[in-house]
Structures are given as structure tokens and as C-alpha cells.
C-alpha positions as CSV (number, residue, x, y, z in Angstrom):
1,X,191.1,62.9,84.5
2,X,193.9,62.9,87.1
3,X,195.5,59.8,85.6
4,X,195.5,61.2,82.1
5,X,196.7,64.6,83.3
6,X,199.6,63.0,85.2
7,X,200.5,60.8,82.3
8,X,200.5,63.6,79.7
9,X,200.6,67.4,80.3
10,X,198.9,68.0,76.9
11,X,195.9,66.1,78.2
12,X,195.9,68.2,81.4
13,X,195.5,71.4,79.3
14,X,192.8,69.8,77.1
15,X,190.9,68.5,80.1
16,X,191.0,72.0,81.7
17,X,189.4,73.4,78.5
18,X,186.9,70.7,77.9
19,X,185.9,69.5,81.3
20,X,184.9,66.1,82.5
21,X,184.4,63.3,79.9
22,X,180.8,62.6,78.8
23,X,180.9,59.3,77.1
24,X,177.1,58.9,76.9
25,X,177.1,55.2,77.6
26,X,173.9,53.4,76.6
27,X,173.8,51.3,79.7
28,X,170.3,49.7,79.0
29,X,170.9,48.8,75.4
30,X,171.7,45.2,74.6
31,X,174.5,44.2,72.2
32,X,172.1,42.9,69.5
33,X,170.4,46.3,69.2
34,X,173.7,48.2,69.4
35,X,175.1,46.1,66.5
36,X,172.0,46.6,64.3
37,X,172.1,50.3,64.9
38,X,175.9,50.3,64.1
39,X,175.2,48.6,60.8
40,X,172.5,51.1,59.9
41,X,174.9,54.0,60.6
42,X,177.8,52.6,58.5
43,X,178.7,55.1,55.7
44,X,175.7,57.2,56.3
45,X,175.0,60.6,57.8
46,X,173.5,60.2,61.3
47,X,170.1,61.7,60.3
48,X,169.8,59.4,57.3
49,X,170.6,56.4,59.4
50,X,168.1,57.3,62.1
51,X,165.4,57.8,59.5
52,X,166.1,54.2,58.2
53,X,166.0,52.9,61.8
54,X,162.7,54.7,62.4
55,X,161.1,53.0,59.4
56,X,162.6,49.6,60.5
57,X,161.3,49.9,64.1
58,X,157.9,51.0,62.8
59,X,157.5,47.6,61.0
60,X,157.1,46.1,64.5
61,X,154.6,48.3,66.3
62,X,154.3,45.9,69.3
63,X,158.0,46.1,70.1
64,X,160.2,48.9,71.4
65,X,162.9,47.3,69.2
66,X,162.3,44.1,67.2
67,X,163.6,40.8,68.5
68,X,166.0,38.8,66.3
69,X,163.3,36.2,65.5
70,X,160.9,38.9,64.3
71,X,163.5,40.3,61.9
72,X,164.4,36.9,60.5
73,X,160.6,36.2,59.9
74,X,160.3,39.4,57.9
75,X,160.6,39.4,54.2
76,X,163.6,41.0,52.5
77,X,161.4,43.4,50.5
78,X,159.9,44.9,53.6
79,X,163.3,45.4,55.2
80,X,164.8,46.8,52.0
81,X,162.0,49.3,51.8
82,X,163.2,50.8,55.0
83,X,166.3,51.9,53.2
84,X,168.8,49.1,54.0
85,X,171.2,48.1,51.2
86,X,171.5,44.4,50.3
87,X,174.8,44.2,52.2
88,X,173.4,45.8,55.3
89,X,170.4,43.6,55.3
90,X,172.6,40.5,55.1
91,X,174.7,41.8,58.0
92,X,171.5,42.5,60.1
93,X,170.2,39.0,59.4
94,X,173.6,37.6,60.5
95,X,173.4,39.6,63.7
96,X,170.0,38.2,64.3
97,X,171.0,34.6,63.6
98,X,174.1,34.9,65.8
99,X,172.1,36.5,68.6
100,X,169.8,33.4,68.6
101,X,172.8,31.1,68.5
102,X,174.4,32.9,71.5
103,X,177.4,34.3,69.6
104,X,176.1,37.7,70.3
105,X,175.7,37.5,74.1
106,X,173.1,39.0,76.3
107,X,174.3,42.1,78.1
108,X,174.5,40.2,81.4
109,X,176.7,37.6,79.8
110,X,178.8,40.2,78.0
111,X,179.8,41.8,81.4
112,X,181.7,38.6,82.2
113,X,183.7,38.5,78.9
114,X,186.9,40.4,78.3
115,X,187.3,43.1,75.7
116,X,189.4,40.7,73.5
117,X,186.9,37.9,73.9
118,X,184.1,40.1,72.7
119,X,186.1,41.4,69.8
120,X,186.9,37.9,68.7
121,X,183.3,36.7,69.0
122,X,181.6,39.7,67.4
123,X,183.9,40.2,64.5
124,X,182.8,36.8,63.1
125,X,179.5,38.6,62.2
126,X,179.1,39.7,58.6
127,X,179.8,43.4,58.3
128,X,181.1,43.9,61.8
129,X,184.8,44.8,62.1
130,X,187.0,45.5,65.1
131,X,186.2,49.3,65.1
132,X,182.5,48.6,65.4
133,X,183.1,46.3,68.4
134,X,185.4,48.8,70.0
135,X,182.7,51.5,69.7
136,X,180.3,49.1,71.3
137,X,182.7,48.4,74.1
138,X,183.1,52.1,74.9
139,X,179.6,53.5,74.3
140,X,177.4,50.5,75.0
141,X,179.2,48.5,77.7
142,X,181.2,51.5,79.1
143,X,184.5,49.6,79.1
144,X,187.1,52.1,80.4
145,X,190.3,51.0,78.7
146,X,189.6,50.7,74.9
147,X,191.7,52.5,72.3
148,X,190.5,52.3,68.7
149,X,193.9,52.7,67.3
150,X,192.7,52.3,63.7
151,X,190.1,55.1,64.1
152,X,190.9,58.1,61.9
153,X,189.5,60.6,64.5
154,X,191.6,59.2,67.3
155,X,194.8,59.3,65.2
156,X,193.9,62.8,64.0
157,X,193.3,63.9,67.6
158,X,196.7,62.7,68.6
159,X,198.3,64.5,65.6
160,X,196.5,67.7,66.6
161,X,197.1,67.5,70.3
162,X,200.8,66.6,70.0
163,X,201.3,69.0,67.0
164,X,202.7,66.4,64.7
165,X,203.0,66.7,60.9
166,X,201.3,63.3,60.3
167,X,199.0,60.9,62.1
168,X,200.7,58.0,64.0
169,X,200.2,54.6,62.5
170,X,197.8,52.4,64.5
171,X,200.6,50.2,66.0
172,X,202.6,53.3,66.9
173,X,199.6,54.9,68.5
174,X,198.9,51.8,70.5
175,X,202.4,51.9,71.9
176,X,202.3,55.6,72.6
177,X,199.0,55.2,74.5
178,X,200.2,52.5,76.8
179,X,200.8,55.0,79.7
180,X,197.1,56.1,79.4
181,X,195.9,52.7,80.6
182,X,193.6,51.8,82.3
183,X,191.6,54.8,81.0
184,X,192.2,54.7,77.3
185,X,188.5,55.0,76.5
186,X,188.5,58.4,78.2
187,X,191.6,59.3,76.3
188,X,189.8,58.4,73.1
189,X,187.0,60.7,74.0
190,X,189.4,63.6,74.6
191,X,191.2,63.0,71.3
192,X,187.9,63.4,69.5
193,X,187.5,66.7,71.4
194,X,190.9,67.8,70.2
195,X,189.8,67.3,66.6
196,X,186.6,69.4,67.3
197,X,188.7,72.2,68.8
198,X,191.0,72.2,65.8
199,X,188.0,72.5,63.4
200,X,186.6,75.4,65.4
201,X,189.9,77.2,65.3
202,X,190.1,76.9,61.5
203,X,193.1,76.1,59.3
204,X,195.7,76.7,62.0
205,X,196.5,73.1,62.6
206,X,198.9,71.4,60.1
207,X,197.3,69.2,57.4
């Protein structure tokens, strides 16, 4: 909070209004589970995705969350009945296969890999892009210095906070955010809060 406030007065004012950051890091969740959950949530409302995940987990009553081998041994029809599209099912099967191959590392192994190394490895998985891995880095691994510059909400938060007419392009935002390092994950969280504030205030922010 002190670093971001010193780096940018507009952050200082936002931090005063919002308070300490609450990233809600899932510190006990492994990367395999985080990726499966991320795929389930793609292009769906949160409640709908959680309903699908609930049916998926219920297929494996002896597991808190099914292991990759269990999923690979399950017929497509049973998994599709949970509500997964064909594309999402293919992505989940690829996550499982790459978890067994070691491409998706165990959490203990992931702690020894850099952000860039994890992005490079995990984006080889079908359906997993850079943004998905960046969210995992922030909210599953708790990495402190990740800026998802392609994220619409992050760019919109910058536009609102800095009272700009248009969102910055990803490359521009990455350059503008350099002074926020090594705490760009927390800056990301505050930019999301800036968007929420603007929505609560109504149509006062420029479109």
C-alpha cells in the first residue's frame, strides 16, 4: 500500500477509500484444479460454472476433487452431461494429460518456477491463454508482481482512475505500470476496485 501510494497519488486516494487489498489467494489449491476450474468458468456466469463444477465433482464421490487419471478414465458422455461443451471437455482432458506428463507442475514445484516460465509452460495447454495463467499466478500462487495488461477490467480501471477518455493499449499499460513493480498484482486488484466504484457512482465516468 505504501509503495503504490508513493508511486501514484491516485492510488493513495483509492487505497484510503477501499482499504487493504484482499486478493483471496487459494493457497491450498494445486495448479491442476485451478486450471480445470478456470476452464469451467470461461464465458459463463459464476453461478452457472459452479453448478457445472458441482456436477463434475459429484461424479467422483470418493474424491474432494477428481485426480487427472480419474477424469481421463471417465467417458465423454458422463462429462458432457455435467454441462461442459466439447471444447471445454477437450481442454480439461489436455490439462489432465499434461498434469500426468509434468507440464502442469505440482504446487511445490511451481513455487520454484518464475512467472514467465509458468506462462510459457501452461499456455501450451489447449484452451489456456496468458490471461488464465496470470489469474492463476495472482489468485492461486499469490505472486505479487503480475499485471494482466490485456485484461479489460484492468485497462478500464486505469482509464477510470486516471480519468482518461480511452483505455490504454496493453503495451502502453505495461509501460505505465512499471513504477508499480514489485507489487503490480496488488495494483491490479485496486484497478478492479476502481471499476466497481465507477459502476456504483453511475454514468459519471466517461465512456
